[in-house]
C-alpha positions as CSV (number, residue, x, y, z in Angstrom):
1,X,-14.5,-31.6,9.8
2,X,-16.6,-29.1,11.9
3,X,-15.3,-25.5,12.8
4,X,-16.6,-24.1,16.1
5,X,-16.7,-20.4,16.0
6,X,-17.0,-18.1,19.1
7,X,-18.4,-14.5,18.4
8,X,-18.3,-11.7,20.9
9,X,-19.0,-7.8,20.6
10,X,-16.9,-4.9,21.9
11,X,-20.0,-2.9,22.4
12,X,-22.3,-5.6,24.4
13,X,-20.3,-7.1,27.3
14,X,-23.1,-10.0,27.8
15,X,-23.2,-11.1,24.1
16,X,-21.9,-14.5,23.0
17,X,-22.5,-16.9,20.4
18,X,-20.8,-20.2,19.4
19,X,-21.5,-21.5,16.0
20,X,-20.7,-25.1,14.6
21,X,-20.5,-25.2,10.8
22,X,-18.7,-27.9,8.5
23,X,-15.4,-26.6,7.3
24,X,-16.2,-27.3,3.5
25,X,-19.3,-24.7,4.3
26,X,-18.9,-21.3,2.7
27,X,-18.5,-17.9,4.1
28,X,-22.0,-17.1,2.9
29,X,-23.2,-20.0,4.9
30,X,-21.4,-18.7,8.0
31,X,-22.8,-15.1,7.4
32,X,-26.4,-16.6,7.3
33,X,-25.7,-18.5,10.3
34,X,-24.6,-15.3,12.2
35,X,-27.5,-13.5,10.9
36,X,-30.1,-16.3,12.3
37,X,-28.3,-16.5,15.6
38,X,-28.6,-12.8,16.3
39,X,-32.1,-12.2,14.4
40,X,-30.7,-9.7,12.0
41,X,-32.0,-9.1,8.6
42,X,-30.0,-9.7,5.4
43,X,-29.9,-6.2,4.2
44,X,-26.4,-5.1,4.6
45,X,-23.4,-5.2,2.6
46,X,-21.5,-7.3,5.2
47,X,-18.0,-8.8,5.1
48,X,-15.5,-11.1,6.8
49,X,-11.6,-10.2,7.5
50,X,-9.3,-12.6,8.2
51,X,-7.0,-11.3,10.8
52,X,-3.7,-11.9,12.5
53,X,-2.8,-12.5,16.2
54,X,-3.4,-8.7,17.0
55,X,-6.6,-8.5,15.1
56,X,-5.2,-6.3,12.3
57,X,-7.5,-7.1,9.1
58,X,-5.8,-8.8,6.2
59,X,-7.9,-10.5,3.9
60,X,-11.5,-9.4,3.2
61,X,-14.3,-11.9,2.1
62,X,-17.0,-9.7,0.6
63,X,-20.8,-10.4,0.4
64,X,-20.8,-8.9,-3.0
65,X,-18.2,-7.4,-5.5
66,X,-18.7,-3.8,-5.5
67,X,-16.1,-3.0,-8.0
68,X,-14.1,-1.1,-5.7
69,X,-10.9,-3.4,-5.5
70,X,-7.9,-2.9,-7.2
71,X,-6.9,-4.9,-10.1
72,X,-3.9,-6.2,-8.3
73,X,-6.1,-7.6,-5.4
74,X,-7.7,-10.9,-5.3
75,X,-11.5,-10.7,-4.7
76,X,-13.1,-13.2,-2.5
77,X,-16.9,-13.5,-2.5
78,X,-18.8,-15.3,0.6
79,X,-20.6,-17.5,-1.8
80,X,-17.5,-18.7,-3.9
81,X,-15.2,-19.3,-0.6
82,X,-15.0,-22.0,1.4
83,X,-14.0,-21.7,5.0
84,X,-11.5,-24.3,4.5
85,X,-9.8,-22.3,2.0
86,X,-9.0,-19.2,4.3
87,X,-8.9,-21.1,7.8
88,X,-6.5,-23.7,8.8
89,X,-5.6,-23.7,12.4
90,X,-7.5,-23.0,15.6
91,X,-7.4,-19.9,17.2
92,X,-7.5,-18.1,13.8
93,X,-9.3,-14.7,14.2
94,X,-11.7,-13.0,12.0
95,X,-14.0,-10.1,12.2
96,X,-17.4,-10.1,10.5
97,X,-18.8,-6.5,9.8
98,X,-22.4,-6.3,10.2
99,X,-22.7,-2.6,10.0
100,X,-20.3,-1.1,7.6
101,X,-21.5,2.4,7.8
102,X,-21.3,2.5,11.5
103,X,-18.0,0.3,11.4
104,X,-19.5,-2.2,13.9
105,X,-18.4,-6.0,14.0
106,X,-18.1,-9.0,15.7
107,X,-14.8,-10.5,16.7
108,X,-14.5,-14.0,16.0
109,X,-12.1,-16.9,16.9
110,X,-12.0,-20.4,15.2
111,X,-12.1,-22.0,18.6
112,X,-11.9,-25.5,17.8
113,X,-11.7,-28.0,14.9
114,X,-13.7,-31.1,15.5
115,X,-12.9,-34.0,13.5
116,X,-15.2,-37.1,12.6
117,X,-18.4,-35.5,13.1
118,X,-20.5,-34.3,10.1
119,X,-22.3,-30.8,10.5
120,X,-24.9,-31.0,7.7
121,X,-26.4,-27.6,8.8
122,X,-24.7,-24.6,10.6
123,X,-26.1,-24.3,14.2
124,X,-26.0,-21.7,17.1
125,X,-24.8,-24.1,19.6
126,X,-24.5,-21.8,22.7
127,X,-25.5,-18.2,23.0
128,X,-26.4,-15.7,25.7
129,X,-27.1,-12.0,25.7
130,X,-28.8,-9.8,23.2
131,X,-27.0,-8.9,20.1
132,X,-26.3,-5.4,19.5
133,X,-28.6,-3.4,17.3
134,X,-27.8,-4.6,13.5
135,X,-27.5,-1.1,12.0
136,X,-26.9,2.2,13.9
137,X,-29.5,4.7,13.8
138,X,-28.7,7.2,11.1
139,X,-29.6,10.1,13.5
140,X,-27.0,8.6,16.0
141,X,-24.5,8.4,13.3
142,X,-24.8,11.9,12.2
143,X,-24.6,13.1,15.7
144,X,-21.5,11.0,16.1
145,X,-20.1,12.5,13.0
146,X,-20.9,16.2,13.8
147,X,-19.7,15.8,17.1
148,X,-16.3,16.5,15.9
149,X,-15.3,19.9,17.4
150,X,-14.3,22.0,14.4
151,X,-13.5,24.9,16.6
152,X,-10.7,22.9,18.0
153,X,-9.5,22.0,14.7
154,X,-9.5,25.7,13.5
155,X,-7.7,27.0,16.7
156,X,-5.0,24.4,16.0
157,X,-4.6,25.4,12.4
158,X,-4.8,29.2,13.3
159,X,-2.0,28.6,16.2
160,X,0.2,26.5,13.8
161,X,3.5,28.5,13.8
162,X,4.2,27.7,10.2
163,X,0.9,29.4,9.0
164,X,1.3,32.8,7.8
165,X,-2.1,34.5,6.8
166,X,-0.4,37.0,4.6
167,X,1.4,34.0,2.4
168,X,-2.1,32.3,1.9
169,X,-2.9,32.5,-1.8
170,X,-6.6,32.0,-2.4
171,X,-6.3,32.0,-6.4
172,X,-4.3,28.6,-5.8
173,X,-7.6,27.1,-4.2
174,X,-9.8,28.4,-7.2
175,X,-11.7,30.5,-4.6
176,X,-14.0,32.9,-6.1
177,X,-16.9,35.2,-5.4
178,X,-20.4,34.7,-6.4
179,X,-22.0,31.3,-7.3
180,X,-19.7,29.0,-9.6
181,X,-22.7,27.1,-10.6
182,X,-24.4,29.8,-12.7
């Protein structure tokens, strides 16, 4: 069987890629096909998420095990997980996180399952538009993070009717004067 995936981006309107890949290929093979189709470097800790119809992320498939998962969770690695193990039906939705720091991703759908035609190598069968930049610029990321208006947060906190400055106990927060690292 051959799986035909459609990839789109929420940040680039004219971006579209279609990838055909054998159903017995691994998620790592699909990962490599996406990198190739988008001309991305293989230097990010990417992951796939199997999603429900509302695009809510359910099962994660990791490029590498970073040791952050809980003991009661199954860990799926791209190199060890075949597409057919996780994907059974047309219209199955996935996301491919290509920039984890910037939380940027492609939205994917298993558009078609093609029977009887072998697909020895993954191929980008159709595509148009430029792929978004692979990783966000660190300066842009810092600007975005620092653009949170802390004055608004302070005003909201100070105006909170439940906050009484006279009841505030700095000892409860272990606030001390001077340098605590001496």
